[in-house]
N, C-alpha and C positions, 0 to 999 in steps of 0.2 A: 405503489408501483403501477405504471401504466401498462396496458396491454400492447402486444406487438402491433406495429403499424401506426400507433398513435403517438402523441407527444410523450416525451420522456420526463417523468416526474422524479426529481431527486428529493428525498426526504430531508427535513431539517436536521442539522447537526452542527458541530463546532464550526464557526465561520459562515454558516448558512442558517441564520435564525429563522427565516420564513421558507426555507427550501428553495427549489429552483425548478422551472419548467423549460425544457428544451423543445422547441418546435419540431414536429415530425419532418418538416422540409429540410432541416439541417442535418438529418441523419440519413446516411446512405447504406442500404442493406444489399449485400450480394450473396447469392446462394450457389453452392457447389456440392459435388458429391463428397460425402464424408468417409473417412477411413475408420471411423469409430464403430460402435455397436450397431447391429441392425440385421445381421445375417445376409441373405441374398437380396433383401430389399434395399440394402445400402448401395447396390450397384445401379439401381434404377431411380432413386429419389435424391433430390438435391436438399439434403438435410443439414449440411454445414452452413453456418451463417457467419458472414463478415460484416460487422457494423463499423462504419467509419464516421468520424465526427471531426470537423475542423474548428478548433477553439478560437483561432485567430480571427476568423471571419464570422463567428457566431453573433447573432443579434440578441440571443438570450442571455449572454454573459455581459456584465459591465466591463469597461476597458480594464479596470484593475483586476477583476476576476479572470479575464482572459490572459492578462499578463502573468498572473500567479500560476494559472494552469500551464501555460507555456513554459514557465520557469521550472516548475516542479516535475512536469512530465516530459521534459525535453528529450530524455533518453528513450522514451517510448513512442515518440512521434515519427511517422513515416511520411516524408514529404509534406510536413505541416499538418498531418492528420493523425488522429488517434484511432487505431484500427484494433478492434476486438474480434477474435475468432472464437466461435463456440461450436463444438461438434460432439459434446459428451452425451447427448441424448439421441434416441432414434428419430424423434419427431422434430420437424423443422420448427414447429410452433414453440416447443420447449426450448430449443436452441436459441430462437429469437428472444425469448424471455430471459434466458441465461445471459446472453450477450448484453442486453439492456441493463440487467441487474449489475453486471460487472462494470459497465460504463458508468452507471450511477455511483457505484462505490468508489471508483477511481476519481471521479469528479469531486465527490464529497470529501475524500481524503486529501485531494490536492488543494481544495479551498479551505481546509482547516488551518488555523494559525499554527505557526511553528512553536514547538514547546520552548519554554523559557530556558535561556542558557544557564549552565551550571555555574554557581558562584563558588569558587574554590575556598575552602576553609583551612585553617591551620590547626594542628593538634593542640589540645589544651596543655597547660603547664603540668597539671596533675598526671595526664596520660604519658607525657614525656618522662616524668620522674618515675612512674610505675614501670615503664619500659626499661629504663636504665637500672632500676633496682633489681628487676627480674634478670637482666643480663649479668649483673654482679653476682647474684645468688647462683645462677647457672655456672658462672666461671669458677666460683669457689668450690662448688660441688665437683666440677670436672678436675680441678687442680688437686683435690683430695684423692683422686683415683690413681695417682702416680705410684711409683715404686716406693716401698718403705725405705726410709733412710735410717741407717744405724745411728743410735744416739751416743 
């Protein structure tokens, strides 16, 4: 993982055999006051970090990768940008690292191939026969619980 301010390095994973490096110029960081932990210092420091990345215009992604990211993360995009907000730490530096880590994980998951579709199977003949035999046994057991009939 890269340090805050530099290029974003996405580790290799499914769909990313050699990993991915996103140029620092494609990432936009904004800082604001955090409502998270920090005591009185939170009122004076801009520790909240918003990290924005536009996958559609990224030169680091291939056209197919950009298309896949846009398709998978369509519900998370705000005006064509993927925006990550981090304010869980007191330190701006740790929040910057957390936002970058979250963005890298999102991109790695979005670029992973879809799992194979489930191929429906039919019950075997033996399992069908066992199920019907069990139903018959249960039915005869229950029918034996009725009132006694005079002979």
